[in-house]
C-alpha positions as CSV (number, residue, x, y, z in Angstrom):
1,M,81.7,122.5,86.9
2,T,78.9,124.9,85.9
3,S,79.2,126.5,82.5
4,S,77.9,129.9,83.8
5,P,80.0,132.1,86.2
6,V,78.3,133.4,89.2
7,R,79.1,137.0,88.1
8,N,79.8,138.2,84.7
9,G,81.0,141.7,83.9
10,D,80.8,144.6,86.4
11,V,84.2,145.7,85.1
12,S,86.2,142.9,86.6
13,F,86.8,140.4,89.5
14,W,89.6,142.7,90.7
15,F,87.2,145.4,91.7
16,A,84.9,142.7,93.3
17,D,87.8,141.6,95.3
18,L,88.0,145.1,96.6
19,G,84.3,145.1,97.7
20,G,82.8,146.6,94.6
21,L,83.2,149.6,92.2
22,P,84.7,152.7,93.8
23,A,82.7,155.8,94.5
24,R,83.5,158.3,91.7
25,R,85.5,161.5,92.3
26,P,83.6,164.7,91.2
27,P,83.7,165.5,87.6
28,L,85.2,168.7,86.1
29,P,83.3,171.6,87.6
30,G,83.6,173.6,84.4
31,D,86.2,175.5,82.3
32,T,89.7,175.4,83.8
33,R,93.3,175.7,83.2
34,A,96.3,173.3,83.9
35,D,99.9,173.1,83.0
36,V,99.5,169.5,81.9
37,C,96.1,167.8,81.1
38,I,96.1,164.0,81.0
39,V,93.3,162.1,79.2
40,G,92.8,158.8,80.9
41,A,93.2,157.7,84.6
42,G,94.8,154.3,83.9
43,Y,98.2,153.1,84.7
44,T,99.9,155.3,82.0
45,G,98.1,158.5,82.8
46,L,98.6,158.1,86.6
47,W,102.3,157.1,86.3
48,A,102.8,160.2,84.1
49,A,101.1,162.3,86.7
50,L,103.2,160.9,89.5
51,Y,106.6,161.4,87.9
52,L,105.7,164.9,86.7
53,K,104.9,165.8,90.1
54,E,108.0,164.2,91.4
55,Q,110.2,166.1,89.1
56,A,108.2,169.4,89.0
57,P,106.1,169.7,92.1
58,E,105.0,173.1,91.1
59,L,103.1,171.9,88.1
60,D,99.3,171.9,88.0
61,V,98.5,168.5,86.6
62,L,94.9,167.6,85.8
63,V,93.8,164.0,84.9
64,V,90.4,163.7,83.2
65,E,88.6,160.4,83.1
66,K,85.3,159.3,81.5
67,E,84.5,156.6,84.1
68,F,86.8,156.2,87.2
69,A,90.5,155.5,87.7
70,G,91.3,151.9,86.5
71,F,88.0,151.5,84.6
72,G,89.8,150.1,81.5
73,A,92.6,147.7,81.0
74,S,94.3,148.9,84.2
75,G,91.6,147.4,86.3
76,R,90.9,144.3,84.2
77,N,94.3,142.8,83.1
78,G,95.8,139.6,84.1
79,G,98.2,141.0,86.8
80,W,101.4,140.2,84.9
81,L,104.2,142.5,85.8
82,T,106.8,141.3,83.5
83,G,109.0,144.0,82.2
84,S,109.0,141.9,78.9
85,F,109.7,143.2,75.4
86,A,106.7,141.7,73.6
87,W,107.0,143.4,70.2
88,N,109.1,142.9,67.0
89,H,112.7,144.0,67.8
90,D,113.5,144.5,64.1
91,R,110.7,147.0,63.6
92,Y,112.2,149.4,66.0
93,L,115.4,149.5,64.0
94,S,113.5,151.8,61.6
95,T,113.8,154.6,64.5
96,G,116.8,153.4,66.2
97,T,119.8,151.1,66.3
98,A,120.4,147.6,67.6
99,E,122.1,149.2,70.6
100,G,119.1,151.5,71.1
101,V,116.7,148.3,71.0
102,R,118.9,146.6,73.5
103,A,118.7,149.7,75.7
104,M,114.9,149.6,75.4
105,V,114.9,145.8,76.2
106,S,117.0,146.7,79.4
107,A,114.7,149.6,80.3
108,M,111.6,147.4,80.0
109,S,113.1,144.8,82.3
110,G,113.9,147.5,84.8
111,T,110.1,148.4,85.1
112,V,109.4,145.5,87.5
113,D,111.8,146.8,90.2
114,E,110.7,150.4,89.6
115,V,107.0,149.5,90.0
116,I,107.7,147.7,93.2
117,R,109.9,150.5,94.5
118,M,107.2,153.1,93.8
119,A,104.5,150.9,95.3
120,E,106.5,150.4,98.6
121,A,107.4,154.2,98.7
122,E,103.7,155.1,98.2
123,G,102.4,152.5,100.6
124,I,100.4,150.7,97.9
125,D,99.4,147.1,98.9
126,A,98.7,145.5,95.5
127,D,99.4,141.8,96.5
128,I,102.8,142.1,94.8
129,H,104.6,138.8,94.7
130,R,108.1,138.4,93.1
131,T,108.2,135.3,91.1
132,D,108.9,133.8,87.6
133,E,107.0,133.6,84.4
134,L,106.4,130.2,83.0
135,M,105.3,129.8,79.4
136,V,104.6,126.1,79.2
137,A,104.8,123.9,76.1
138,V,102.4,121.0,75.9
139,T,103.1,119.8,72.3
140,P,106.4,119.3,70.4
141,A,105.5,122.3,68.2
142,Q,105.1,124.5,71.3
143,R,108.4,123.3,72.7
144,A,110.1,124.1,69.5
145,R,108.5,127.7,69.6
146,A,109.6,128.1,73.3
147,E,113.3,127.2,72.6
148,A,113.3,129.4,69.5
149,E,111.9,132.3,71.6
150,V,114.5,131.7,74.4
151,R,117.3,132.0,71.7
152,H,115.7,135.1,70.2
153,R,115.4,137.0,73.5
154,Q,118.8,136.0,74.7
155,A,120.2,137.4,71.4
156,W,118.6,140.8,72.2
157,G,120.1,140.9,75.7
158,E,117.4,139.2,77.9
159,E,119.7,137.1,80.0
160,R,116.9,136.3,82.5
161,V,115.2,134.0,79.9
162,S,115.9,130.2,79.8
163,F,114.3,126.9,79.0
164,L,113.1,124.6,81.8
165,E,112.9,120.8,81.0
166,A,109.8,118.9,81.9
167,G,111.0,117.2,85.0
168,A,112.1,120.6,86.6
169,L,108.9,122.1,85.6
170,A,106.8,119.3,87.2
171,R,108.6,120.1,90.5
172,R,107.1,123.6,90.3
173,V,103.7,123.1,88.6
174,R,102.0,120.0,87.3
175,I,100.6,120.6,83.8
176,P,99.4,117.5,81.8
177,N,101.7,116.6,78.8
178,A,104.1,119.4,79.5
179,E,107.3,119.1,77.6
180,G,109.0,122.1,79.4
181,A,108.7,125.8,79.6
182,M,110.3,129.1,78.7
183,V,111.2,130.8,82.1
184,V,111.5,134.6,82.5
185,G,112.9,135.5,85.9
186,G,112.4,138.7,87.9
187,V,108.7,139.2,87.2
188,A,105.8,139.7,89.6
189,R,102.2,138.9,90.1
190,V,100.0,142.0,91.1
191,Q,96.3,142.6,91.8
192,P,95.5,145.2,89.1
193,A,92.8,147.2,90.6
194,K,94.7,147.5,94.0
195,L,97.6,149.0,92.1
196,V,95.6,151.4,90.0
197,R,93.6,152.7,93.0
198,G,96.8,153.1,94.9
199,L,98.3,155.1,92.1
200,A,95.4,157.4,91.9
201,A,95.5,158.0,95.7
202,A,99.3,158.6,95.6
203,A,98.9,161.0,92.7
204,E,96.2,163.0,94.7
205,R,98.4,163.2,97.7
206,R,101.0,164.8,95.4
207,G,98.6,167.4,94.3
208,V,97.3,165.9,91.1
209,R,93.7,166.8,90.3
210,I,91.6,163.8,89.0
211,A,88.1,164.5,87.5
212,E,86.1,161.3,87.0
213,G,82.9,161.1,85.1
214,T,84.3,163.6,82.6
215,E,84.0,162.4,79.0
216,V,86.4,163.9,76.6
217,L,84.8,165.1,73.2
218,G,87.9,166.2,71.4
219,I,91.6,167.1,71.8
220,A,93.3,170.0,70.0
221,P,96.4,172.0,70.6
222,G,96.1,173.7,73.9
223,R,92.5,172.5,74.5
224,V,90.7,169.5,75.7
225,E,86.9,169.7,75.3
226,T,84.8,167.7,77.6
227,R,81.0,167.6,78.4
228,Q,81.7,169.4,81.6
229,G,83.8,172.2,80.1
230,T,87.1,173.1,78.4
231,V,90.5,172.6,79.8
232,Q,93.3,174.8,78.6
233,A,96.8,173.3,78.8
234,Q,100.0,173.9,77.2
235,V,100.8,170.1,77.2
236,I,98.1,167.5,76.7
237,L,98.9,163.8,77.1
238,R,96.6,161.1,75.7
239,A,96.7,157.9,77.7
240,T,93.6,156.1,76.6
241,E,95.0,152.8,75.2
242,G,92.3,150.5,73.9
243,F,89.7,153.3,74.3
244,T,91.6,155.6,71.9
245,A,89.2,154.4,69.2
246,T,86.3,156.1,70.9
247,L,87.9,159.5,70.5
248,P,86.9,161.8,67.4
249,G,89.2,161.2,64.5
250,L,91.0,158.2,66.2
251,K,88.9,155.3,65.2
252,R,91.7,153.8,63.0
253,E,94.6,154.8,65.2
254,W,94.8,151.8,67.5
255,L,92.5,148.8,67.2
256,P,90.7,147.7,70.4
257,L,91.5,144.0,70.9
258,N,89.4,142.1,73.3
259,S,90.6,139.8,76.0
260,A,88.7,138.0,78.7
261,Q,89.2,136.1,81.9
262,I,87.6,133.8,84.4
263,V,88.5,133.2,88.1
264,T,87.6,130.2,90.1
265,E,86.4,130.0,93.8
266,P,89.3,129.7,96.2
267,L,90.6,126.1,95.9
268,P,91.0,123.7,98.8
269,P,94.4,122.4,99.9
270,E,93.8,118.9,98.4
271,V,93.4,120.6,94.9
272,W,96.6,122.6,95.4
273,D,98.5,119.4,96.5
274,R,97.7,118.0,92.9
275,I,98.6,121.1,91.0
276,G,101.6,122.2,93.0
277,W,102.3,125.9,91.9
278,E,103.6,127.0,95.3
279,G,105.8,129.6,93.7
280,A,102.6,131.5,92.4
281,E,104.4,131.9,89.1
282,I,102.5,133.8,86.4
283,L,101.9,131.1,83.9
284,G,100.8,130.9,80.2
285,D,101.2,128.5,77.3
286,M,103.1,128.5,74.0
287,A,100.0,127.9,71.9
288,N,99.5,130.3,69.0
289,A,96.3,131.6,70.6
290,Y,97.9,131.6,74.0
291,C,96.5,131.9,77.5
292,Y,97.6,133.7,80.7
293,C,97.0,132.6,84.3
294,Q,97.7,133.5,87.8
295,R,97.3,132.0,91.3
296,T,95.8,134.8,93.3
297,R,96.4,135.9,96.9
298,E,93.6,133.8,98.3
299,G,94.2,130.7,96.2
300,R,92.0,131.1,93.1
301,I,93.1,130.4,89.5
302,A,92.5,133.2,87.0
303,V,92.6,132.3,83.3
304,G,92.7,134.7,80.5
305,A,92.8,134.5,76.6
306,R,91.5,136.2,73.5
307,G,87.7,135.5,73.1
308,R,86.1,137.2,70.2
309,A,89.2,139.3,69.6
310,Y,87.7,142.1,67.7
311,R,84.2,143.7,67.1
312,M,83.3,145.2,63.8
313,A,83.9,149.1,63.7
314,S,86.1,149.1,66.8
315,R,83.0,148.6,69.2
316,I,83.8,148.2,72.8
317,D,82.0,146.4,75.6
318,A,82.5,148.9,78.2
319,R,81.1,147.1,81.2
320,G,83.2,144.0,80.9
321,E,80.7,141.2,80.2
322,A,82.2,138.2,78.6
323,E,80.2,136.3,76.1
324,A,79.2,132.6,76.7
325,V,81.4,131.3,73.9
326,T,84.4,133.1,75.3
327,V,83.6,131.7,78.9
328,A,83.4,128.2,77.4
329,H,86.8,128.7,75.7
330,L,88.4,129.8,79.0
331,L,86.9,126.8,80.9
332,Q,88.5,124.5,78.3
333,R,91.8,126.0,79.1
334,L,91.3,125.7,82.8
335,K,90.4,122.0,82.6
336,R,93.2,121.3,80.2
337,H,96.0,122.8,82.2
338,F,94.6,122.3,85.7
339,P,92.3,119.2,85.6
340,A,92.3,119.1,89.5
341,A,90.3,122.2,89.4
342,A,87.9,121.0,86.8
343,G,85.0,120.9,89.3
344,A,85.5,124.4,90.9
345,R,82.9,127.0,90.7
346,I,83.6,129.9,88.4
347,D,83.0,133.0,90.6
348,H,83.5,135.7,87.9
349,A,84.1,136.3,84.3
350,W,84.9,139.5,82.5
351,G,86.6,141.1,79.6
352,G,88.1,144.3,78.2
353,V,90.1,145.9,75.4
354,L,93.7,146.6,74.9
355,G,95.3,148.9,72.3
356,V,97.0,147.6,69.2
357,P,99.0,149.7,66.7
358,R,99.0,148.7,63.0
359,D,102.5,147.1,63.3
360,W,101.7,145.7,66.8
361,C,104.5,147.7,68.4
362,A,104.0,150.1,71.3
363,T,104.8,153.8,71.0
364,V,105.2,156.9,73.3
365,G,105.7,160.4,72.1
366,L,105.0,164.2,72.2
367,D,104.7,166.5,69.3
368,P,106.3,169.8,70.3
369,A,104.6,171.8,67.7
370,T,101.1,170.9,69.1
371,G,102.1,170.0,72.7
372,I,100.0,166.8,72.4
373,G,101.6,163.5,73.6
374,W,100.6,160.0,73.6
375,A,101.5,156.5,74.8
376,G,100.0,153.0,74.3
377,G,99.6,150.2,71.9
378,Y,101.1,147.9,74.6
379,V,99.4,144.6,73.1
380,G,99.1,142.9,76.4
381,V,102.1,143.9,78.4
382,G,100.8,147.2,79.8
383,V,101.2,146.6,83.5
384,S,105.0,147.1,83.2
385,T,105.2,149.0,80.0
386,S,102.8,151.7,81.1
387,N,105.3,152.7,83.9
388,L,108.2,153.2,81.5
389,A,105.7,155.2,79.2
390,G,104.7,157.3,82.2
391,R,108.3,158.1,83.0
392,T,109.0,158.9,79.3
393,L,106.0,161.1,79.0
394,A,106.9,163.1,82.0
395,D,110.4,163.6,80.5
396,L,109.0,164.8,77.1
397,A,106.5,167.0,78.7
398,L,109.3,168.7,80.7
399,G,111.4,169.0,77.6
400,R,114.2,166.9,78.9
401,D,116.7,165.2,76.8
402,T,117.2,161.8,78.7
403,A,118.1,158.1,78.1
404,L,114.4,157.4,78.0
405,T,113.5,160.0,75.5
406,R,116.1,158.6,73.2
407,L,114.7,155.1,73.1
408,P,113.6,153.9,69.7
409,W,109.8,153.7,70.6
410,V,109.7,157.5,71.1
411,N,108.0,159.6,68.7
412,R,107.6,156.5,66.4
413,R,104.6,156.8,64.1
414,V,102.9,154.0,62.2
415,R,100.2,153.9,59.6
416,R,96.5,153.7,60.6
417,W,94.4,150.6,60.5
418,E,92.5,149.9,57.2
419,P,88.8,151.0,57.0
420,E,86.2,148.4,57.7
421,P,85.4,145.7,56.8
422,L,89.1,145.1,56.1
423,R,90.5,145.3,59.6
424,W,87.7,143.2,61.0
425,L,88.5,140.6,58.2
426,G,92.2,140.7,58.9
427,V,92.1,140.3,62.6
428,R,89.3,137.7,62.5
429,G,91.2,135.8,59.8
430,M,94.4,135.9,61.9
431,Y,92.8,134.4,65.0
432,R,91.0,131.7,63.0
433,L,94.3,130.7,61.4
434,L,96.0,130.7,64.8
435,E,93.3,128.5,66.3
436,A,93.5,126.2,63.2
437,A,97.3,126.1,63.7
438,D,96.8,125.0,67.4
439,R,94.5,122.2,66.4
440,Q,97.0,121.0,63.7
441,E,99.8,121.0,66.2
442,E,97.8,118.9,68.7
443,A,98.4,116.1,66.4
444,G,102.1,116.2,67.4
445,G,103.5,117.7,64.2
446,P,106.0,120.7,63.9
447,P,105.0,124.4,64.2
448,S,102.1,125.0,61.7
449,W,102.6,127.2,58.7
450,L,99.0,128.5,59.4
451,A,100.3,130.5,62.3
452,S,102.8,132.3,60.1
453,L,100.1,133.0,57.5
454,G,97.9,134.4,60.3
455,H,100.5,136.8,61.5
456,R,101.3,138.0,58.1
457,L,97.6,138.6,57.4
458,A,97.3,141.0,60.3
459,G,100.7,142.6,59.8
460,R,102.3,141.3,62.9
């Protein structure tokens, strides 16, 4: 196996799979007005636009985007449509009840069917494949963590979660030293760039205006300032996720956390005979510094994980190039979990940022006094969460009191991240401790206390 990918960056493999980066839509032609202005043409912004036009077709909805639709996490992610509740349940009790948190768990689970329903209705072919999620345990500590997570999720109403013993797991996919896996049913694999491009086209068919190549310089009540002109709008929705830190005054709002992926060449049948994985489950592991994988439409393996998780001062590698040390880390994960693919060529490596709030829990909301709304901080489960956020933003923008607007993540504010170098030290320290915990657990002992220390250090 070569240590260097054939291609690195260029946003992501998912766009290369479509033949390259798309031609940009025209930028904003100058000053304009809209009923609703959405900043960011990723999943969140496009879902919000679609649901707004579905409920109120007469609205003039404008989406402004610095690059092109799907340039950020929406076009770079791992393609996991899970509907999972990936945050701390107890923290949402500060703005809700246990019953409300369970309602949020249920609403999240329902996003898988809703995304698939909308994709079918809009004719979006995004390689959607219904399957299961397998979070594999390869050490006794990981097994203990998986079993505890199953119990925890079941206690909060996730009946689709269970534990799969090693023998049954091996009949689905053969991972060396696997002791079992946490199984989450009712999920799907998607091709991220196909989904986001399809959403953009669907929004335009409904009359949404999308201005690409339009950098936002500032957001204020009733106004969005861009390099091309000013947008006046009664409602403004910020849907910038990991790129929020690039907006004036918001550098400490959400931390841009880096994640990276590699993808192999299409693997021959004899390799798949050794691996199995015929169900194309989305697959990760229960390591503290975990990975996430998928078997793609054409028989490649994509492997993702945190590389250099955070850059000082919230810097962002906008073009998606993955560092050599990160690529080497991903290659190790590929060889460990899929040794039959160890000799495969790596066709592409890429990376990008996702948004992390200070308490690591996603939020969505709208301030009626300013007319400014927001959604994000998905911490890695944005493919499904963005759909629920988009629906909720539409209800909030229309002033509707619905079951969605009463969920405990709505209008939930958290404190800002610390100034530098404190946030860099905290996040870097957390991942160093998680990696040390994984090395310690490799020896066969119980779950390492270093992981708990790392999570406390970063406020998780």
